[in-house]
C-alpha positions, -999 to +999 in steps of 0.1 A: +000+000+000+014+034-011+003+069+000-013+074-034-037+045-027-050+065+003-052+097-018-072+079-045-095+063-019-103+097-002-110+113-036-136+086-044-150+086-009-156+124-009-171+125-044-189+091-042-182+090-079-153+074-097-156+096-127-157+129-107-128+116-085-108+108-117-113+143-131-102+158-098-071+136-098-065+143-135-065+106-145-087+081-163-114+062-145-101+028-153-067+030-136-084+047-106-108+018-103-078-006-105-059+012-077-090+010-055-093-027-061-056-031-053-062-013-020-092-035-012-071-066-018-043-052+004-067-045+032-088-076+026-119-054+028-145-041+004-144-003+007-172+007-017-206-007-028-207+002-065-226-004-096-230+016-129-252+043-112-243+043-076-212+045-053-215+042-015-190+036+013-191+002+030-188+000+068-150-007+063-148+023+039-165+046+064-141+035+091-110+040+068-119+075+057-110+095+088-078+074+092-068+080+056-074+117+059-054+119+090-025+100+075-026+122+043-028+154+064+003+144+084+021+133+052+013+165+034+024+186+064+060+174+062+074+203+041+060+231+062+065+213+095+102+210+085+104+247+076+087+255+109+112+233+128+142+250+112+132+283+129+126+319+119+142+339+091+130+355+059+109+327+043+095+322+009+057+323+010+040+312-022+005+327-029-016+310-055-032+331-082-060+321-106-060+332-143-077+365-151-074+378-116-090+412-112-064+441-114-076+454-080-066+421-063-033+421-081-026+455-068-035+444-032-012+415-036+017+438-046+009+458-014+011+427+007+045+418-008+059+452+002+042+451+036+057+417+046+090+421+028+111+419+060+097+386+071+084+369+040+095+367+004+060+366-011+060+348-045+031+341-069+022+307-082-004+304-110-030+276-113-067+268-115-088+271-083-089+233-076-052+228-079-044+258-058-068+248-031-052+213-030-018+229-027-029+251+002-043+220+019-010+202+014+010+231+027+028+238-006+012+272-008+008+297+020-024+311+006-043+314-027-066+337-045-092+314-059-127+314-074-155+305-050-173+286-037-148+266-017-157+239+008-127+222+023-120+209+058-096+231+077-097+260+052-106+296+060-121+317+032-121+355+030-145+366+002-131+396-016-148+404-048-178+396-070-174+401-108-205+400-131-206+375-159-220+379-193-225+360-226-196+358-251-214+359-285-207+361-322-207+398-333-223+388-366-256+380-348-254+402-317-234+432-327-250+465-317-270+448-289-269+459-253-281+427-236-293+392-243-318+368-227-314+330-222-344+323-243-326+337-274-298+312-270-317+279-270-306+271-305-270+280-297-243+256-284-227+264-251-189+263-253-166+256-223-129+252-219-112+220-208-125+201-177-107+213-146-100+248-159-133+264-149-144+274-114-169+250-098-195+278-099-198+270-137-213+237-128-242+257-113-244+278-144-249+246-165-279+237-144-294+271-150-287+270-187-304+235-190-334+248-171-337+276-196-338+251-225-301+253-235-291+216-239-263+217-265-228+219-251-193+213-264-161+212-243-128+221-257-096+202-248-077+233-241-083+259-214-074+293-227-100+321-233-086+329-268-095+295-281-131+298-267-133+332-283-123+318-317-149+291-316-177+316-307-166+340-334-175+313-360-212+316-351-239+293-336-221+291-302-217+311-271-198+311-238-199+327-204-171+350-194-164+380-172-185+410-183-154+432-181-138+411-209-161+430-233-139+460-229-109+441-242-126+429-274-112+450-302-114+428-333-152+430-335-157+393-342-173+387-307-192+408-282-198+403-244-233+412-233-251+412-199-280+388-194-315+404-190-330+375-172-304+365-146-273+380-130-245+355-127-213+366-109-180+351-101-167+354-066-130+355-057-116+349-022-084+344-003-080+309+013-055+296+038-051+267+063-067+275+096-041+258+117-012+277+100-028+310+109-032+302+146-011+324+170+016+296+171+013+289+134+040+296+109+018+319+088+001+339+116+018+372+107+013+368+070-024+359+072-030+388+096-013+413+072-032+398+042-065+402+060-057+439+066-046+445+030-073+427+012-101+440+034-090+476+032 
């Protein structure tokens, strides 16, 4: 039994879905299922009741879950526990940053870097929200600016900003318009970037779109905004993006319009591990300063 067996087990147990766990772990479902079977053979216990439509923890699985999470937590703590044991000094503190971070938050992060320069060498680390959150949980990152919502054990969240979202549309059909309604998009295909690159909030948006009669969807295998924009510019498709992105569209092939019939917005927050911000934690000072800077 290796540590990755426990990590895979916890992912399936928390998602109660092999496919969702596989996406979270950035792997295929088949090898994930095989690793879980290997773990079950090693422990001589069936950990999941599963069929093609349902996954549930067995009594043994439910008993293993808190043990596995405790082991993973202590294993992932090794890097920062070592840094903590080596004592004080100017330390590198990596702060995760999601793509397309609002300029106001980038400015506040620069202020934090200057404010804490004597004690911390604050460095930025890019990534998507899910990966950054996992890195904060492991102790690889001190904090992260991520898209919300975030629900993770032991993680504190300071909500900072809500940015309105709009529809990215082909200019040939919607040029000159000031808004759009969902009912006008039922014949259009909703385009998304690669799985794992979008905030979890976009899962809620899909539900809203389907309720409005928008059932056609295509996902790209790349995660950059430029590629989505190129597909939309071809016509018959649309995407959802920050409303502020409309100010950056200069080619005239696409437009970004607000919705008339609902008001989606993307929230960004600062996250950190609660235990590391305690008075005796290694990030107490940094988290205190970050709270002051970002809440100002």
